[in-house]
C-alpha positions in Angstrom: 0.1 0.0 0.0 1.4 3.6 -0.9 0.9 6.4 1.7 -2.2 7.6 0.0 -3.8 4.2 0.4 -2.4 3.8 4.2 -4.8 7.1 4.3 -7.6 5.1 3.1 -7.0 2.3 5.2 -7.1 4.9 8.5 -10.5 6.0 7.1 -12.2 3.0 6.5 -11.0 1.8 10.1 -12.2 5.0 11.6 -15.9 4.8 9.7 -16.2 1.4 11.1 -15.5 2.0 14.7 -17.4 5.3 15.0 -20.7 3.0 15.0 -19.3 -0.2 15.7 -20.5 -1.5 12.2 -19.7 -5.1 11.0 -17.3 -3.0 8.0 -16.1 -0.1 7.1 -14.9 0.8 3.8 -13.0 4.0 2.1 -12.5 4.9 -1.9 -10.3 7.0 -3.5 -11.8 8.7 -6.7 -9.9 9.5 -10.0 -9.7 13.1 -8.6 -8.2 12.1 -5.5 -11.2 12.8 -3.4 -12.1 10.3 -0.5 -15.2 9.0 0.5 -16.0 6.6 3.3 -19.0 4.0 4.3 -19.9 1.7 7.0 -22.2 -1.1 7.1 -26.1 0.0 7.5 -28.1 -2.8 9.2 -31.5 -1.6 10.0 -34.7 -3.5 9.7 -35.9 -2.0 6.5 -32.5 -1.3 5.0 -29.4 -3.4 4.6 -25.9 -1.8 2.7 -22.8 -3.2 2.8 -19.7 -0.7 3.7 -18.5 -0.6 0.2 -22.0 0.4 -1.3 -22.2 3.3 1.2 -18.9 4.6 0.2 -19.3 3.7 -3.7 -22.8 5.8 -3.2 -21.2 8.7 -1.7 -18.8 9.0 -4.6 -21.2 9.1 -7.3 -23.6 11.5 -5.3 -20.5 13.9 -5.5 -19.6 13.5 -9.2 -17.1 10.8 -9.0 -16.7 9.4 -12.6 -14.0 6.6 -11.8 -12.0 5.2 -8.8 -8.5 4.7 -8.0 -8.3 2.5 -4.9 -10.5 0.6 -2.4 -10.0 -0.5 1.3 -12.5 -2.5 3.1 -11.8 -3.3 7.0 -14.1 -6.1 8.7 -15.6 -9.3 7.3 -16.0 -10.8 4.1 -14.2 -9.9 0.8 -16.7 -7.6 -0.8 -18.3 -7.9 -4.0 -16.4 -6.3 -6.7 -18.9 -5.6 -9.2 -19.8 -2.2 -8.0 -16.0 -1.2 -8.0 -15.9 -2.3 -11.7 -19.3 -0.4 -12.4 -17.4 2.8 -11.2 -13.7 2.2 -11.6 -13.4 -0.1 -14.5 -11.1 -2.7 -14.5 -7.8 -2.9 -12.4 -8.8 -1.2 -9.6 -6.8 -2.3 -6.3 -8.8 -3.3 -3.3 -7.4 -4.3 -0.1 -9.4 -6.1 2.5 -7.9 -5.5 6.1 -9.0 -7.0 9.5 -9.9 -4.8 12.2 -6.3 -3.9 13.0 -5.5 -2.9 9.9 -3.5 -5.9 8.4 -4.2 -6.8 4.8 -5.8 -10.3 4.3 -6.7 -10.0 0.9 -6.0 -8.2 -2.3 -8.0 -8.1 -5.2 -8.3 -6.2 -8.3 -11.5 -5.2 -10.2 
């Protein structure tokens, strides 16, 4: 991970920790802007942390992705990463301590 990717890790851990969510995620768009999300688990609405972070990016006008970090849980569905970022976007899955437990590419 580059220093910019380490920043995504810090943001994803903070998003998860802020509400005690199962997962936290952070993404960096093509302009270098960062967006975060945490798992939403309500009776009438369930969203993964990565889905929330990508929705934040899209709602802010992002047209591409440079990198993704997900903290906690299982490996994410990469289809949403590919939808916005295309092929080749690096995705890191990390545990709650920040150790990388999986590396993927969209």
